C-alpha positions in Angstrom: -0.1 -0.4 -0.3 3.0 2.9 0.6 4.6 1.7 -2.4 0.5 1.9 -4.8 -0.7 4.8 -2.1 -4.2 4.5 -4.8 -4.7 1.0 -4.3 -7.3 0.1 -1.7 -6.7 -2.6 0.4 -9.4 -4.2 2.5 -9.1 -7.4 4.7 -11.8 -10.3 5.4 -11.9 -13.0 8.0 -13.4 -16.0 7.0 -13.8 -19.5 6.9 -11.6 -20.9 4.2 -14.9 -22.4 2.6 -16.4 -18.2 2.5 -12.7 -17.2 1.2 -12.3 -19.8 -1.6 -16.1 -18.8 -2.7 -16.1 -15.2 -2.2 -12.8 -15.7 -4.8 -14.3 -18.1 -7.2 -17.2 -15.4 -7.9 -14.5 -12.3 -8.3 -15.8 -10.9 -4.8 -11.9 -10.8 -3.8 -8.5 -10.4 -6.0 -6.6 -12.8 -3.7 -7.2 -14.5 -1.2 -4.4 -16.0 1.6 -6.3 -19.4 3.0 -5.7 -23.1 4.5 -6.7 -25.3 1.3 -9.1 -27.0 2.6 -10.9 -26.6 -0.7 -7.9 -28.2 -3.0 -8.5 -24.6 -5.0 -5.3 -25.6 -6.7 -7.2 -28.2 -8.8 -9.7 -25.3 -9.8 -9.1 -24.7 -13.0 -8.2 -21.1 -14.0 -6.5 -20.7 -9.9 -3.3 -20.2 -9.6 -1.6 -20.9 -6.0 1.7 -20.4 -4.6 2.3 -21.6 -1.1 3.2 -18.3 1.3 4.1 -20.7 4.0 4.2 -24.1 5.7 3.3 -23.0 9.3 4.6 -25.9 12.1 1.8 -27.4 14.1 2.2 -27.6 18.1 0.5 -29.1 20.5 -2.4 -27.1 22.9 -1.7 -28.6 26.3 -3.3 -27.5 29.5 -0.7 -26.7 31.9 -0.7 -30.3 34.0 -1.9 -32.6 31.6 1.3 -35.5 31.9 2.4 -34.0 28.4 2.9 -30.3 28.8 6.6 -31.1 30.3 7.3 -33.1 26.9 10.1 -30.8 24.5 8.4 -32.0 21.4 5.5 -34.3 20.2 4.2 -36.8 17.9 0.9 -37.5 16.8 1.1 -41.3 17.6 1.1 -40.5 21.3 -1.9 -38.6 21.4 -4.2 -41.6 20.7 -6.8 -41.7 23.4 -6.8 -37.6 23.9 -9.6 -35.9 23.6 -9.6 -33.5 20.8 -10.5 -30.2 20.5 -10.7 -29.5 16.8 -9.9 -26.8 15.0 -11.1 -27.0 11.7 -9.7 -24.8 8.5 -13.5 -24.7 7.0 -17.0 -25.0 8.8 -17.8 -28.1 6.6 -17.2 -31.7 8.3 -15.7 -33.3 4.8 -13.5 -30.4 3.5 -10.2 -31.4 1.7 -8.3 -29.8 4.3 -10.0 -32.1 7.1 -9.6 -35.3 5.3 -5.7 -34.1 5.1 -6.0 -34.7 8.6 -7.9 -37.3 9.0 -5.6 -38.9 7.3 -2.6 -37.4 9.2 -5.0 -39.5 12.4 -5.1 -42.6 10.5 -1.3 -42.9 9.4 -1.0 -42.7 13.5 -3.2 -45.6 14.2 -6.0 -44.4 15.4 -9.4 -42.2 15.1 -9.2 -38.7 16.8 -11.8 -38.7 20.0 -13.1 -35.4 18.9 -15.2 -33.8 21.5 -15.4 -30.3 20.0 -15.1 -28.4 16.6 -14.7 -24.7 15.5 -12.4 -22.6 13.3 -12.1 -20.1 16.3 -8.8 -20.3 18.0 -9.9 -18.5 20.9 -12.6 -21.0 22.4 -10.4 -23.6 21.6 -7.9 -22.8 23.8 -10.0 -21.6 26.6 -11.4 -25.0 26.8 -8.2 -25.8 26.8 -7.3 -23.4 29.4 -10.5 -25.3 30.7 -9.5 -28.7 30.8 -11.9 -29.9 28.4 -9.4 -31.5 26.4 -5.9 -31.0 24.1 -5.4 -29.7 20.2 -3.6 -29.4 17.7 -3.3 -25.5 16.0 -0.4 -23.6 13.5 2.1 -21.9 15.0 1.1 -18.9 14.3 -2.0 -18.5 16.0 -0.3 -19.2 19.8 3.3 -17.2 19.2 2.7 -14.9 21.4 0.6 -16.1 24.2 3.3 -15.2 26.4 2.5 -16.5 29.9 -1.1 -17.9 29.2 -3.2 -19.0 31.3 -2.7 -22.5 32.1 -2.0 -23.3 28.8 1.9 -25.1 26.8 2.8 -25.8 23.6 4.6 -27.8 21.6 5.9 -28.2 18.5 4.2 -31.2 16.7 6.6 -33.1 15.0 6.9 -35.4 11.9 6.1 -36.1 8.5 3.5 -33.9 6.9 3.0 -32.0 10.9 2.1 -28.6 8.8 -0.4 -26.1 8.1 0.4 -24.7 4.2 -0.8 -21.8 3.5 -1.5 -21.0 0.5 -2.3 -17.4 -2.1 -4.4 -17.6 -4.9 -6.4 -15.6 -7.7 -8.3 -15.6 -10.4 -5.6 -16.6 -13.5 -8.2 -14.5 -15.5 -8.7 -11.1 -13.2 -8.0 -8.7 -15.0 -7.3 -6.0 -12.1 -3.4 -4.2 -12.4 -3.1 -4.1 -8.5 -3.3 -7.5 -8.9 -0.5 -8.1 -10.9 1.9 -5.4 -9.3 1.0 -7.3 -5.8 2.1 -10.5 -7.0 5.3 -9.1 -9.4 6.7 -7.8 -5.7 5.7 -10.7 -3.8 8.7 -12.1 -1.7 10.7 -14.7 -3.1 10.4 -17.6 -0.6 6.8 -17.5 -1.6 7.2 -21.0 -4.6 
């Protein structure tokens, strides 16, 4: 915006399915999202990976695993899961990806609560209702959080991919300028 002061930048926070629908219906020029709708396979949509965010296990301080330096998904068998969902639908592409990780760990998760609302999930973890797996960026600024501990989740595929997506036929010149200015670490 500072380099293009005549361009209006507006931010919207929506569920991943609402963002994808907005992009496909030309309401947004570009979106940044988990790919819960498999936008990468949509004809006429281009995507770039912005970040591969590491995942952490959110535990209450008294939990037996709270003192660990790292955890694997296999070690969470039998735990009550407060599930951070990328989408409002129960069977999204993003959910299928994470459910496959549980399957590969050898179990089906015991999901007590499902939400895209990080704050609600963290309040429930703090109240010792269960544990959760969240992207690290959701908790990085929570220093000395009341009754919360965050332990890195390690293993193959234990990341959340954040993508930028846009319509390849979008004629907006500001979008073209923005894409030309994107950081080199974007794939």
